[in-house]
C-alpha positions as CSV (number, residue, x, y, z in Angstrom):
1,M,131.8,104.1,112.1
2,K,129.6,106.9,110.8
3,R,132.0,107.5,107.8
4,I,131.8,103.8,106.9
5,L,128.0,103.8,107.0
6,I,127.7,106.9,104.9
7,L,130.1,105.5,102.3
8,A,128.1,102.3,102.1
9,L,124.9,104.2,101.6
10,T,126.4,106.3,98.9
11,L,127.5,103.2,97.0
12,L,124.0,101.9,97.2
13,G,122.6,105.1,96.0
14,T,123.6,107.6,93.3
15,T,125.3,111.0,93.0
16,P,123.6,114.0,94.6
17,L,120.6,115.6,93.0
18,F,119.4,112.5,91.2
19,G,116.0,111.4,92.4
20,W,115.4,109.1,95.4
21,G,118.7,107.2,95.1
22,Q,118.7,103.7,93.8
23,K,116.7,102.2,96.7
24,G,113.8,104.7,96.3
25,H,113.5,104.1,92.6
26,L,113.6,100.3,93.0
27,I,110.8,100.6,95.6
28,T,108.7,102.8,93.4
29,N,108.9,100.6,90.3
30,E,108.5,97.4,92.3
31,A,105.4,98.7,94.2
32,A,103.9,99.9,91.0
33,A,104.5,96.5,89.3
34,I,103.0,94.3,92.0
35,T,99.9,96.5,92.4
36,L,98.9,96.4,88.7
37,P,95.4,95.3,87.6
38,N,95.2,91.8,86.3
39,D,93.9,92.9,82.9
40,M,97.4,94.0,81.8
41,P,99.0,91.7,79.2
42,P,100.6,88.6,80.9
43,F,104.1,89.4,79.5
44,F,104.0,92.7,81.4
45,L,102.7,91.3,84.6
46,A,105.4,88.6,84.5
47,E,108.3,91.1,84.3
48,V,108.3,92.6,87.8
49,G,112.1,92.0,88.0
50,Q,112.9,93.9,84.8
51,L,110.5,96.8,85.6
52,T,112.1,97.1,89.0
53,Y,115.6,97.0,87.8
54,L,115.0,99.8,85.3
55,G,113.8,102.2,88.0
56,P,117.2,103.8,88.5
57,E,118.2,103.5,84.8
58,P,118.3,107.3,83.9
59,D,120.6,107.9,86.8
60,R,123.0,105.3,85.3
61,W,123.4,107.6,82.3
62,R,125.2,110.3,84.1
63,A,128.8,111.2,83.2
64,T,128.6,109.4,79.9
65,G,129.2,112.2,77.4
66,E,128.8,115.9,76.9
67,S,125.6,115.7,75.0
68,L,123.8,113.3,77.3
69,D,125.1,115.1,80.3
70,A,123.5,118.3,79.1
71,M,120.2,116.7,78.1
72,N,119.5,114.2,80.9
73,P,119.6,116.2,84.2
74,P,116.8,118.7,83.4
75,D,114.4,115.9,82.7
76,H,114.5,114.9,86.4
77,F,112.9,118.0,87.9
78,L,110.7,121.0,87.5
79,D,111.5,124.0,89.7
80,Y,107.9,124.9,89.9
81,E,108.3,128.3,91.5
82,Y,109.9,129.6,88.3
83,V,106.8,128.7,86.2
84,A,103.9,128.9,88.7
85,D,102.3,131.9,87.0
86,L,102.6,130.5,83.5
87,K,100.1,128.5,81.5
88,L,102.3,125.6,80.5
89,P,101.9,123.9,77.1
90,A,102.2,120.2,76.6
91,D,104.9,120.8,73.9
92,R,108.3,121.1,75.5
93,Y,109.6,123.3,72.7
94,R,106.7,125.8,73.0
95,F,107.4,125.8,76.7
96,I,111.0,126.9,76.0
97,D,109.7,129.6,73.7
98,L,107.4,130.7,76.4
99,L,110.2,131.0,78.9
100,Y,111.8,133.6,76.6
101,K,108.7,135.5,75.6
102,S,107.3,135.7,79.1
103,G,110.6,137.2,80.4
104,T,111.0,134.4,82.9
105,L,114.6,133.7,81.9
106,R,115.6,137.3,82.1
107,R,113.7,138.0,85.3
108,H,115.3,135.1,87.2
109,A,118.7,135.2,85.3
110,I,118.5,131.5,84.4
111,Y,119.1,129.4,81.3
112,N,116.3,127.7,79.3
113,S,117.0,124.4,81.0
114,T,117.3,125.7,84.5
115,T,113.5,125.2,85.2
116,G,113.7,121.5,84.3
117,F,111.4,119.5,82.0
118,L,110.1,116.7,84.2
119,P,106.3,116.7,83.3
120,W,107.2,116.9,79.6
121,R,109.6,113.9,79.9
122,I,106.8,111.9,81.7
123,A,104.2,112.7,79.1
124,E,106.5,112.0,76.2
125,L,107.4,108.6,77.6
126,E,103.8,107.8,78.4
127,D,102.8,108.7,74.8
128,R,105.5,106.3,73.5
129,L,104.3,103.6,75.9
130,T,100.7,103.9,74.6
131,T,102.0,103.8,71.0
132,E,104.0,100.6,71.7
133,F,101.1,98.9,73.3
134,R,99.0,99.8,70.3
135,I,101.7,98.3,68.0
136,W,101.7,95.2,70.2
137,R,98.0,94.8,69.7
138,G,98.6,94.7,65.9
139,T,101.2,91.9,66.0
140,A,100.7,88.2,65.8
141,A,101.0,86.1,68.9
142,G,104.4,84.3,68.8
143,S,105.8,86.5,66.0
144,P,109.2,88.1,66.2
145,E,107.5,91.5,65.9
146,R,105.5,90.9,69.1
147,L,108.7,89.9,71.0
148,Y,110.5,93.0,69.8
149,T,107.6,95.2,70.8
150,E,107.5,93.6,74.2
151,R,111.1,94.5,74.8
152,Q,110.4,98.1,73.8
153,I,107.4,98.3,76.1
154,L,109.3,97.0,79.1
155,S,112.2,99.4,78.5
156,I,110.0,102.5,78.1
157,A,107.8,101.5,81.0
158,G,110.7,100.9,83.4
159,T,112.4,104.2,82.4
160,L,109.2,106.1,82.7
161,G,109.1,104.8,86.3
162,H,112.2,106.8,87.1
163,F,110.8,110.1,86.2
164,V,107.4,109.5,87.8
165,G,109.3,108.6,90.9
166,D,111.2,111.8,90.7
167,S,107.9,113.8,90.5
168,S,106.8,112.5,93.9
169,N,109.9,114.0,95.7
170,P,109.3,117.6,96.8
171,Q,113.0,118.3,96.2
172,H,112.5,117.6,92.5
173,A,109.6,120.1,92.3
174,S,111.1,123.1,93.9
175,T,113.9,125.7,93.7
176,N,114.6,124.7,97.3
177,Y,116.0,121.4,96.1
178,N,119.2,121.2,98.2
179,G,118.8,123.6,101.0
180,W,116.3,126.4,101.6
181,T,116.9,129.3,99.2
182,D,113.7,131.4,99.7
183,P,113.4,133.9,102.6
184,N,114.1,131.7,105.7
185,P,112.6,133.1,108.9
186,N,112.0,129.5,110.2
187,G,115.7,128.6,109.9
188,Y,115.4,125.6,107.6
189,A,118.6,123.9,106.5
190,T,120.7,125.7,103.9
191,D,123.5,123.2,103.7
192,C,124.0,121.2,100.5
193,N,123.3,117.9,102.2
194,A,119.5,118.3,102.6
195,H,118.8,116.5,99.3
196,D,120.8,113.4,100.1
197,R,119.8,113.4,103.7
198,F,116.2,112.7,102.8
199,E,116.0,110.9,99.5
200,L,119.2,108.9,99.6
201,Y,120.4,108.1,103.1
202,F,117.1,108.1,105.0
203,V,115.3,106.0,102.4
204,T,118.1,103.6,101.8
205,Q,118.5,102.9,105.5
206,N,114.9,102.7,106.6
207,L,112.4,101.8,103.9
208,V,111.4,98.7,102.0
209,T,108.7,98.0,99.4
210,A,106.4,96.4,102.0
211,D,106.2,99.8,103.7
212,V,104.8,101.4,100.6
213,T,102.4,99.0,98.9
214,P,99.7,99.2,101.7
215,K,99.3,102.9,100.9
216,I,98.6,102.4,97.2
217,G,94.9,102.8,96.4
218,K,92.8,101.7,93.5
219,P,93.9,102.4,89.9
220,E,92.7,105.5,88.1
221,L,92.5,105.8,84.3
222,R,94.6,108.8,83.0
223,T,93.9,110.3,79.6
224,D,95.6,113.7,79.6
225,Y,99.2,112.6,80.4
226,F,100.8,116.0,80.6
227,A,98.1,117.6,82.7
228,T,98.2,114.7,85.1
229,A,102.0,114.9,85.5
230,L,101.9,118.7,85.9
231,E,99.1,118.6,88.5
232,F,100.9,115.9,90.4
233,I,104.1,117.9,90.5
234,R,102.2,121.0,91.6
235,G,100.9,119.0,94.6
236,T,104.4,117.7,95.3
237,N,105.8,121.2,95.3
238,G,103.2,122.1,98.0
239,M,104.9,119.7,100.3
240,I,108.4,121.2,100.2
241,E,108.0,123.1,103.5
242,T,106.7,120.1,105.3
243,L,109.9,118.2,104.2
244,Y,112.1,121.0,105.6
245,Q,110.1,121.2,108.8
246,L,110.7,117.4,109.4
247,D,114.4,117.8,108.4
248,K,114.8,120.6,110.9
249,K,113.5,118.3,113.7
250,G,116.0,115.7,112.7
251,D,113.4,113.3,111.4
252,F,115.7,112.2,108.5
253,D,118.8,111.7,110.6
254,I,119.9,108.1,109.9
255,F,121.6,107.8,113.2
256,R,118.4,108.6,115.1
257,K,117.1,105.6,117.0
258,P,114.3,104.7,117.0
259,V,113.5,105.9,113.5
260,S,111.2,108.9,113.4
261,G,107.7,107.8,112.7
262,E,106.8,111.1,111.1
263,G,109.9,111.0,108.8
264,K,109.1,107.5,107.8
265,A,105.5,108.2,107.2
266,F,106.3,111.2,105.0
267,A,108.8,109.3,102.9
268,T,106.5,106.3,102.4
269,D,103.6,108.5,101.5
270,R,105.6,110.2,98.8
271,L,107.0,106.9,97.4
272,A,103.4,105.4,97.5
273,A,102.1,108.4,95.6
274,G,104.7,108.0,92.9
275,A,104.2,104.3,92.7
276,A,100.4,104.7,92.4
277,L,100.8,107.3,89.7
278,L,103.3,105.0,87.8
279,R,100.9,102.1,88.1
280,D,98.1,104.3,86.7
281,F,100.3,105.4,83.8
282,W,101.3,101.8,82.9
283,W,97.7,100.6,83.1
284,S,96.3,103.7,81.3
285,A,98.8,103.3,78.4
286,W,97.5,99.8,77.9
287,V,93.8,100.7,78.2
288,N,94.2,103.8,76.0
289,S,96.1,101.8,73.3
290,A,92.8,100.1,72.4
291,K,91.7,103.4,70.8
292,P,93.0,104.6,67.4
293,A,95.8,107.1,67.5
294,K,94.5,110.7,67.4
295,R,96.4,111.7,64.3
296,G,97.2,109.8,61.2
297,N,98.4,106.2,61.2
298,W,100.3,105.0,64.2
299,P,103.6,103.3,63.6
300,G,103.3,99.6,63.0
301,A,99.7,99.8,61.8
302,E,100.7,97.7,58.7
303,L,101.8,94.8,60.9
304,P,99.4,91.8,60.9
């Protein structure tokens, strides 16, 4: 019976080491969409279904080709311990250069993609979303250009949700992402099932969107997208030991009945934090798009 249940949960989720599994990403995007302020464009508010569906989208890109398989995985995480002592630039390519010049790669014997690029991916997509909203403002109501832009906005926003959701999971912000690898005097799990045990099996079995939405507060306008993402990931990294403490107590055991209150509270808190930040990013992209682009002419400025 246990093997049948685990197989079913695996089919509902995704392969190991991709964030939250399908259920968690659907919850994050849906919770963000249904807690949006009413001053968003009506077309956006009406597309809860599409925004929710796109939550797991970047996980669907796995095993599709050598180039994408190399590019996609590092965008889902930041192993913060590797870079905690560095002043991180908002430019991902300057960051890669910094990894070389600071000796970080040599010191840890890692590749330039080992650290991950999660806050850069989030900021890049949020910049794109702001730009597309700005283009939308310059299109005529009912025009083909407006319809095309709306499609772009929804695609980018839904995909952004995946990476913001990843940033709320401590296992996507730490080198201890699938078993404890630091000195381990407390005897935390070192098996390679720790990742799925929390984000996939436990969440899929025990959580729904209604558990998350009551924990989402009022929206906050964000203007420095990279700094916001990085600070959020730094805070998420600070919760990694709490996760392993709960795991050690068996709070993420899917066969435990009744379900652990502490385990469920921790998971819903993290999903709510990710959904709230995603809601803020979507809304902030819209609000900030009313301002002119910082440099030069934004694409689409010639549209009526």
